[in-house]
C-alpha positions in Angstrom: 6.4 6.3 -29.1 7.4 4.2 -26.1 6.3 5.7 -22.8 8.5 5.2 -19.7 6.5 3.8 -16.8 7.9 3.5 -13.3 6.5 0.3 -11.8 6.9 0.2 -8.0 6.4 -3.1 -6.3 7.8 -4.8 -9.4 8.8 -8.0 -7.6 5.3 -8.5 -6.0 2.5 -10.6 -7.2 0.6 -8.0 -9.2 3.8 -6.3 -10.3 5.2 -9.6 -11.7 2.0 -10.1 -13.6 2.2 -6.6 -15.0 5.8 -6.9 -16.0 4.7 -9.7 -18.3 1.8 -7.8 -19.9 2.3 -4.0 -20.0 5.2 -3.9 -22.5 2.7 -5.0 -25.1 0.8 -1.8 -24.6 3.9 0.2 -25.6 5.5 0.9 -22.2 9.1 0.9 -21.4 9.2 -0.3 -17.8 11.5 1.1 -15.2 11.3 -1.3 -12.2 11.6 -0.6 -8.5 11.2 -2.8 -5.4 12.5 -3.2 -1.9 13.9 -6.6 -2.9 15.7 -7.6 -6.1 13.5 -8.3 -9.1 14.3 -11.7 -10.6 15.9 -11.6 -14.0 16.0 -7.7 -14.0 19.5 -6.6 -13.0 18.7 -3.0 -13.9 15.8 -2.7 -11.5 16.1 -0.2 -8.7 16.4 -2.0 -5.3 15.5 0.5 -2.6 13.0 1.5 0.0 10.5 4.1 -1.1 11.6 6.3 1.8 15.2 6.4 0.3 14.6 9.8 -1.3 17.7 10.0 -3.6 17.0 6.5 -5.0 13.3 7.2 -5.4 14.0 10.6 -7.1 16.4 8.9 -9.5 13.8 6.2 -10.3 11.1 8.8 -10.9 13.2 11.2 -12.9 12.3 11.1 -16.6 9.3 8.8 -16.2 6.1 9.6 -18.0 3.9 8.1 -15.4 4.0 5.9 -12.3 2.1 2.7 -11.5 2.4 2.5 -7.8 1.9 -1.1 -6.6 4.6 -1.2 -3.8 3.8 -1.7 -0.2 2.8 -4.3 2.4 -0.1 -6.2 0.8 -1.5 -7.9 3.9 -2.2 -6.8 7.5 0.7 -5.8 9.7 1.5 -3.7 12.7 0.5 0.0 12.4 4.2 0.9 12.5 5.1 -1.2 9.5 2.1 -0.1 7.6 2.9 3.5 8.4 6.4 3.2 7.0 5.7 1.1 3.9 2.3 2.1 2.8 1.6 5.6 4.2 5.0 7.3 4.3 6.1 5.3 1.2 3.1 6.5 -0.8 3.7 10.1 0.3 7.3 9.7 -0.8 6.1 8.6 -4.2 3.9 11.7 -4.6 6.5 14.0 -3.4 9.0 12.6 -5.9 6.4 12.9 -8.7 5.8 16.5 -7.8 9.5 17.3 -7.6 10.3 15.6 -10.9 7.3 16.8 -12.9 5.4 13.5 -13.3 1.8 14.3 -13.9 0.0 10.9 -13.9 -0.1 8.2 -11.2 -2.1 5.0 -11.1 -2.5 4.0 -7.5 -3.2 0.5 -6.2 -6.0 1.0 -3.8 -8.0 -1.9 -2.5 -11.5 -3.2 -1.7 -10.2 -3.3 1.9 -10.6 0.5 1.9 -14.3 -0.3 2.0 -14.1 -3.7 3.7 -16.8 -3.2 6.3 -19.3 -2.3 3.5 -22.1 -5.0 3.6 -21.9 -7.6 0.9 -24.7 -7.0 -1.7 -26.3 -10.4 -1.4 -29.5 -8.9 -3.0 -27.7 -8.6 -6.3 -27.4 -4.9 -6.4 -24.1 -3.3 -7.3 -22.1 -0.7 -5.3 -21.4 2.7 -6.8 -17.7 3.0 -7.2 -16.8 6.6 -6.3 -19.7 7.0 -3.8 -18.8 4.1 -1.6 -17.5 5.7 1.6 -14.3 4.6 3.3 -14.9 1.8 5.8 -11.5 0.2 6.2 -11.3 -3.3 7.7 -7.6 -3.2 8.8 -4.5 -1.0 9.1 -3.8 -2.1 5.5 -7.2 -0.9 4.4 -6.7 2.3 6.3 -3.5 2.9 4.4 -5.5 2.6 1.1 -7.9 5.2 2.4 -4.9 7.5 3.1 -3.6 6.8 -0.4 -6.9 7.8 -2.1 -7.1 11.0 0.0 -3.4 11.8 -0.6 -4.1 11.4 -4.4 -7.0 13.9 -4.1 -4.7 16.4 -2.2 -2.0 16.2 -4.8 -4.5 16.7 -7.6 -6.1 19.7 -5.9 -2.9 21.3 -4.7 -0.3 20.2 -7.3 -2.2 19.1 -10.4 -1.0 15.5 -10.3 -3.7 13.3 -11.8 -4.4 9.9 -10.3 -6.7 7.0 -10.9 -7.1 5.1 -7.6 -8.0 1.5 -8.5 -9.7 -0.4 -5.7 -8.3 -3.8 -6.8 -10.2 -6.9 -5.8 -8.4 -10.2 -6.1 -5.8 -10.2 -9.0 -4.7 -13.8 -9.5 -4.6 -16.1 -12.5 -7.9 -17.6 -11.2 -10.1 -17.1 -8.2 -9.5 -19.4 -5.2 -12.7 -18.8 -3.2 -16.4 -18.3 -3.8 -16.1 -14.8 -2.5 -13.4 -14.1 -5.2 -15.9 -14.9 -7.9 -17.4 -11.5 -7.2 -14.2 -9.4 -7.0 -11.8 -11.3 -9.3 -9.6 -9.2 -11.6 -7.9 -11.3 -14.2 -4.3 -10.4 -14.9 -5.2 -9.6 -18.5 -8.0 -7.3 -17.4 -5.7 -5.7 -14.9 -3.3 -4.7 -17.7 -6.3 -3.4 -19.7 -7.5 -1.4 -16.7 -4.1 0.0 -15.8 -3.5 1.0 -19.4 -6.8 2.8 -19.6 -6.0 4.6 -16.3 -2.6 5.6 -17.7 -4.0 7.0 -21.0 -7.4 8.4 -20.3 -7.5 12.2 -20.7 -8.4 14.5 -17.8 -9.0 12.1 -15.0 -8.3 14.6 -12.1 -8.6 12.2 -9.2 -10.8 9.3 -10.1 -11.6 6.3 -8.0 -12.6 3.1 -9.8 -13.2 -0.5 -8.8 -10.9 -3.1 -10.3 -12.6 -6.3 -11.3 -13.3 -8.3 -14.4 -16.8 -8.5 -16.0 -17.9 -11.1 -13.4 -21.4 -12.6 -13.6 -21.5 -12.5 -9.8 -19.8 -9.1 -9.6 -20.6 -6.7 -6.8 -19.2 -3.5 -8.2 -20.4 -0.9 -10.6 -17.6 -0.6 -13.3 -19.1 2.4 -14.9 -16.3 4.8 -13.8 -13.7 2.3 -15.0 -15.4 1.9 -18.3 -15.5 5.7 -18.7 -11.7 5.6 -18.8 -11.8 3.2 -21.7 -11.6 -0.1 -19.8 -13.3 -3.0 -21.5 -13.0 -6.1 -19.4 -13.1 -9.4 -21.3 -12.9 -12.0 -18.6 -15.5 -13.5 -16.3 -14.9 -15.6 -13.2 -18.0 -17.7 -13.8 -16.1 -20.4 -15.5 -14.5 -21.2 -12.1 -17.8 -21.1 -10.2 -19.0 -24.7 -10.5 -15.9 -26.2 -8.9 -15.5 -23.6 -6.2 -19.2 -23.9 -5.2 -18.9 -27.6 -5.1 -15.9 -27.4 -2.9 -16.9 -24.5 -0.6 -20.6 -24.0 -0.9 -22.3 -20.7 -1.5 -21.8 -17.5 0.5 -23.8 -17.3 3.7 -25.2 -13.9 5.0 -25.0 -15.3 8.5 -21.3 -15.9 8.3 -19.3 -12.9 9.4 -16.6 -13.7 7.0 -19.1 -13.4 4.1 -21.3 -10.5 5.4 -18.8 -7.7 4.5 -16.9 -7.0 1.3 -13.6 -7.4 3.1 -14.4 -11.0 3.8 -12.3 -12.6 6.5 -10.3 -9.5 6.8 -13.0 -7.9 9.1 -12.3 -10.5 11.8 -9.0 -12.3 11.1 -7.0 -10.5 8.4 -4.0 -12.4 6.9 -0.7 -11.2 8.3 2.3 -10.0 6.5 5.0 -12.6 7.1 8.0 -10.2 7.3 
């Protein structure tokens, strides 16, 4: 049976990649974004803080994949509106409309000041404490805590996925450790949407990278089986950029350059 999945942020980078992949897992996608979604005239074009529009989009959905929001650093006021108030609006609409499963796009920037594990050890997923590297990262900490509240208080289950870098291929040596291929992202989101009894579970989102920093045990327990590895891109990237340097501040923390000079939202 086709399950109706509300995909917020459907016009964004990850949203576009998932629009191409999730229907093959049996989802009927209902799309929402602040801007029009190319080629999708039936998509809901509205701000998440537009309660009537959001409630209409949520109504009748079986689950929500929440990818919407500002995806780079911005002013606190803009992050507050889009990422913090917007995510709260999604959970309130889910509660009001009886949607019991959310998959939340969190980020490695929720733990961006965590030291890079140059010694080869991995970092425990759920046990890594919040150490945001930006207002953006702070908003992802809020999202994870909000998900916990709505599980404890309202019984809405969430898998918070600390997404690394979800692109067709990694573009830096740092990304070799945190790359999440688009195909693996679809596998992970599907596992998070269908695993039984998740309560509120935090997982890292990366592929099975040879140079990976993250313990994927919690994600695998959901049924996630990554198939891709960034290593096939390593030779060229290392030749062009050289290896990571522990003395370089942009390499010393898992947030990379975000800890000192985060990329700014252009809008």
